[in-house]
N, C-alpha and C positions, 0 to 999 in steps of 0.2 A: 424461727426463721431469722436470717441475718438481716439487719437494717440497711437498705441500700443507701449507705452514707454519701456515696460518690455522686448518685443520681440525686439525692436531696440537696447536696451542695451545688451542683450545677443548676438545678431548678429554682434555688434560692434568688439567683440573680438571672431573671429570664432575658434582659437585654443582651447580658454579657453571652449567655448561651447562644442567642440568636446570631451575635456577631461571630462567634466562634464557629458555628455551623455554616454560616456564609462563607468564611475564610476557608474551611476545609472543602466545601463544596466547590469554591473557586479552584482550589488546588486540584481536586478531582477533575474538574472540567479541564483544566490546562493540560493536566497529564494524558486524559483520554483524547483530547483533540490532537495533541502532538504525536501520540501513538497511532491515532487513526489515520492521520494524513501520512506518516511514515509507512504504514501498512498499505494506504492506498497507493503510495509512490511505487513500491515493490510490485504490488498486484497489478497495477495498470502497466508497469513497465514491461512485464512478462506476459502480457494477454496473447501476443502472437506466439511467443515460444510455447505457451501452454496449449494453444488451440491448433497449431499446425500439426497435420497428420504425419508423423514421423517416428522413427526409433532413434536415429543418429543424425546429427546436422553437422554440414561442412561449412566453415567460416573462415574468412580471412584473418590471419593473426594481427593485420594492420588495422582491422575494424575496432572501433572503441565501443560502440553500441549499435543496436539494430536500425536506428533511425538513419545514419549515414554510414552505410558499410561500405567497405572498401571491396573491389571485384577481385575475383580470382578465376583461374581457367576452368572452364566447364569439363576439361578432360579429367580433372581430379574426381568429379562426380561420377563419370562414366568408368573411370578405373576401379571405382569402388564396386561396380556391377559385378567385376570378375572374383569378387570375394565369396567364400561360402557363406550361406545363410542370407545373403542380400537379395530380396524379392524385387524391389523396384526403387527408382530414384526419380527426383522431381528437381529440375533447376528452377530458381526462383529469382526474379529481378526485382530489387527494391531501391527506390530513391526517392527523395522529396520532388514533387512537382509543383507547377503554379497553377492553381484552380481560379477560374474566373466566376465569381458570383453572377448568375445570369439575371438577378434582380436588379443589382445595383452596380455592376461591373467591377466591384472591388475584386482584388486579387491576394489570395493567401496561399502559404505553403500547405501542401496536402501530401501525405504519404501514398505513393503510387506502387502497387504491387502487380508484377506480371508473372504468368505461369500458364503450363499447358493446360487448356480448360477440360482436358480429358482425365486429368488427375484429381483425385479428392484432396485437394489442398488444405482445406480448413475444416473444423469441426466447430460450427458457430450457427445461430439461428439465421435462417434466410439464405444461406449461402448454397447449400445443395440444391434447392428449389431453382435458383437463378443461374446456376453455373453453365447450364446448356446454351444460354442466351450469349455467352461470351465467344462463340465461335463466329460471331459476324464482326466485320470491320468496324473499328472506331466506335466501340460500345464498351461500356463499363459499368461495374456495380458500386454503389455508394454506400458508406457505412451510415447507417440510420442514427448511430449515436454520436456522430460527429458534432463539433461545436456549431452553435447556431449561426456563426458569422459566415459559414459558407452557404446559408440560404436554406429556406424551408423545402429541401428536396424531398425529404420523406413524406411531407404532406402534398406536395404537388403530385408525386407518384401514386400516393393513396387515392387522389382523386381521378387517377386515370390520365393525367396530363402527359403529354409528351415533352420531356425535358432535354434541351440541347444547349450545351455550354462550350467552353474551351478549357483545355488543359494544355499547358505549354504552347499557347497559341495555335493549338490544332483543335478543329471542331470535333466533338464527341458528343455522343447520346448516352444518358443514364437509362439503363433498361432494366434495373433491379436494385434491390436493397439487401444488405446483410447487417448483422448487428455484432460489433466488436467494442467500440468505445474509445474514449480519449486517454492520454496519459500525460506526465510532465514533458514528454518530448514529442507527442503526436497530438495534434488537434482534430485530425480527421484523415480517412483513409479512402482510397478507391482501389479496386481490384479489376484487372482486365487480362486479356490473353497475353502470352508472350509477344505474339506477332503485333499487336495493338501497342503493348509497352515500348517495343522497339521503334514503333512509329512516334511515338511521344518523345523518345529519346533518340534521334537519328544518329547522334554522334557516338553512341555506344555500341560496341561489337556484340553479336549473338553469342560468342564463344567466351564471354566474360560474364560471370553471374555474381550475385552478391550473397546468396545462400543456396546451399544444396541440401535436400532432404532425402534420407534414406530410410526404406522401410525394409523390414525384416521378415524373414520366414516365420511362421507360428511356432512359438517355442524356443526361438533362439534368444540367446543371452546378450542383450545389447552392450554390456560391459565387455565381455570377451570379444565380440566383434569390433568394438570400438578400440580395443587394444590391439587387435591384429591389423586394423586399418591404419593405426598410427605408425605402426612398424613398416607397413606396406607403402604408404602415400608419403611424398616429400613433405618436408616441414614448411611449406609455403601455404599450408591450409591446416585449421584447426579441426580435430575430429572430436565430437562431444555427444553424450548422450542427452536425452532432453533434460534430465536433472542438471548435467553439466552446463548446458546452455542457459538454463533458467538461473543457476547459481552465477554465472559469469555476468548476466546482465544485472541481477541483485547487487553483486559486488561492485559493479561500476558505480551504480547510484548511490550505494552506501559509502564507498570509499573514495572513489575517484572524483566525485561531485560534493559541493558543501550541503547540499539538501538533506541527504540522510543525517549528516552530523547535526544540522541545525535542528531538525525534528527531535532527535535524541536529546539534545542539549535543552530543549524546551521542556521536555518531560522531566529532566533532572531539575530544572529551575522551578518547575510546578512542586516537585517534592521538597525542595528546600524552603520554598515560600510557605507551604503547608506546614512544614515542621515549625518554622519561626512563629507562625500564628497560633499553633497549638501550645508551643513553650510559653507564649506570653501569656496565654489565658491560663494555663495551669499554674505558672509562676505567680501570677496575681492572685489566683485563688489559694494558693499555699500561704502567701504572705498575709492575706487577710484572715485566714483561719489559723494562724500559727498558735494562738493561746489554745484554741481547740485540740489540736494536735498533740501539744504539750500536755493537756490535762489527761488525753488518752493515755500517753507515755507514763504519766505520773501515777495514774491508777492500775497500772500493770499490764497494758496492752503492749505487744512486742513492736518492734521497729518494723517488722514484716507486715504487720497487720496495718499500721498507719500508712506505709508506702503502698499497700495494696489499694488504699482508698484512691490515691492519685492515679494509680494504674487502672482502676476501675472507671474513673473519669475520662481517661484517655480512650478506653474501648467504647464507651458510650459515645464519645464524640467522633470516633471513627465510623460507627455505624450509622449514626444519624446525619452525619455530614455527607457520607457516601451516597446515600439515596437520592436527595435532591440534585446532586452533581451528575448523577448517571441519567436521571431523567431530562435535565437541560441538555445534556450531550446528546442523548438519542434524538431530541427534536433539532439539534444543530446539525447532526449528521445528515439527517433528511434534506434539511434546506442546502447544505454544502453539496451534497450529491446531485441534487436536482440542479443546481447552479454551474456545476463543473463536469458533470457526468463522470465523476471518479467513483471507484468502488468503496464508498464509506459505509460501513456496516458495523453496528455494536455487537461484536461477537462475545460469547460466553467466556472464552479463554481470556480475552482481554480485560473484560469486566473482573474476572477472578484475579487476573494479575494486578490490576489497579487496586482492587479492594485489599489484596495483601500489602501492597505498597502503601495504602492509607493506614492499615493497621500498624506496620512498621513505622510509619512516619509519626503517628500519635505515640506509639511505645517509646520510640526514641526521645520524643520531646518530654514524655513523663519521667523518663529516666533522669534526664537533665534537671527537670523541676523538682523531683524527689531528693535530690542531694541536700537540699535545705532541711527537709524532714529528717533525713538519716543523720545529719549533724546535730539535730535538735536536742538541747539539754533543758529538761524542765526547770532546773534551778536558774537558769539564765533568763528564761521568760519570766518567771514570776519573782 
């Protein structure tokens, strides 16, 4: 059996080993946290895009993202009904409103969504059970996963209390809950009927909507219908499949805002920091054991064997440093998700990706550190 020289050298200096593992673990933590926040940004920003019940979406080309969409004529939506394979359409009204916290009278911006309560707008917990209640005047559903600054609405309804508040200075009653969640652009949401929504926004006309949802016949090809609708409708409206709509929102947060860039840059910085730490540890170890490496070369061991010892050390550091880093990140994900209501989860794909990055980080550092070993001449040492 081969003697694990790399492990013996690392274990020979336990404090140096601990410092190295802490440094690598910190780099893993930094990379995973940045990638986790970046994934949470995209997942939370596209919640509504994913959970609306539709095959094709109509959206204004002047709209930047879904939080503050620009209106377009409802006629475009009804024109699509004349297209083959279109089964039903749903006009959707979306815009931020001002919510009054009934406990402390604080006012905050909240996303208000209006639709025909006879249409199955959303596929999300709690919505279908409460949807029939929206046929009454001045009632709404509240997102149970909204930020706590809106007040303990879910707790109050859970106790059977009657909850009356104001939205856009109009008195409304909260009659039910649904579960959606927050994002980097949405702190909370309410859903009501289209008639109630227009009462909250009396200055907005009924024939101008912010989103049109198109449902197709069973077996219809959304891409083919999308292409036909694009050729049929004027260019004052975007026609997108669900995948197109999700990608458009993702591209906005990733490219048009600095948030996606910052999270990606943070992950890169974690990789660089980890590489520097591992390089310093390995370089110090190589320098300290230069005589031993020269002896191995002098008695006939190849340069490949001696360099393999450094590479072995890098692999051991990568594995031992990755495990505590993942454990801490798993705990931090839970704390951050509870505090922000963002979808922070330690997925297998992300873990495997970061482990591969950790191996690459340590391998790169070992290649830099072993240059001194490769240039080693036993005659110069002795």
